[in-house]
Phi, psi and omega in degrees: 000125176253165189215144170230176182235149168250123186254137173290122186285352176263318185256348184065019176278149174284116181275316183216154164264134173259109186257122177275117184238029190304340181279342184218009181195208177299167180300307179217144177227161178260136179227145177285139176293345178293344181266007174289127179261326183201146174237125175251102181292324180297316182269356180057046181233147175235123177269127181248134183277050177225149176285163177300321179296320178294317178297322178298332180274356182293155180295138178290147178232135170232167179297341179265358183297139173264133180266109185241179174300323178298320177299313180300317178298321180295320179295313183289338176294338179298329184287339183294000000 
């Protein structure tokens, strides 16, 4: 699983992780950075506190995706 970030251009905060899950789900999905549990810089791994099933339910992301309030609501609905 590879990962990129979407950064807020006003605050420079990480808004979303873009997680590439092409081997077991949609091509890319959005995850909140608040669900990061651990970062291992040596192993180049990020542990996310969500199950695989929850990640599969995350909103799909493409390079053409518009990030709206609905997108934000969809990401945060995963935590419920």
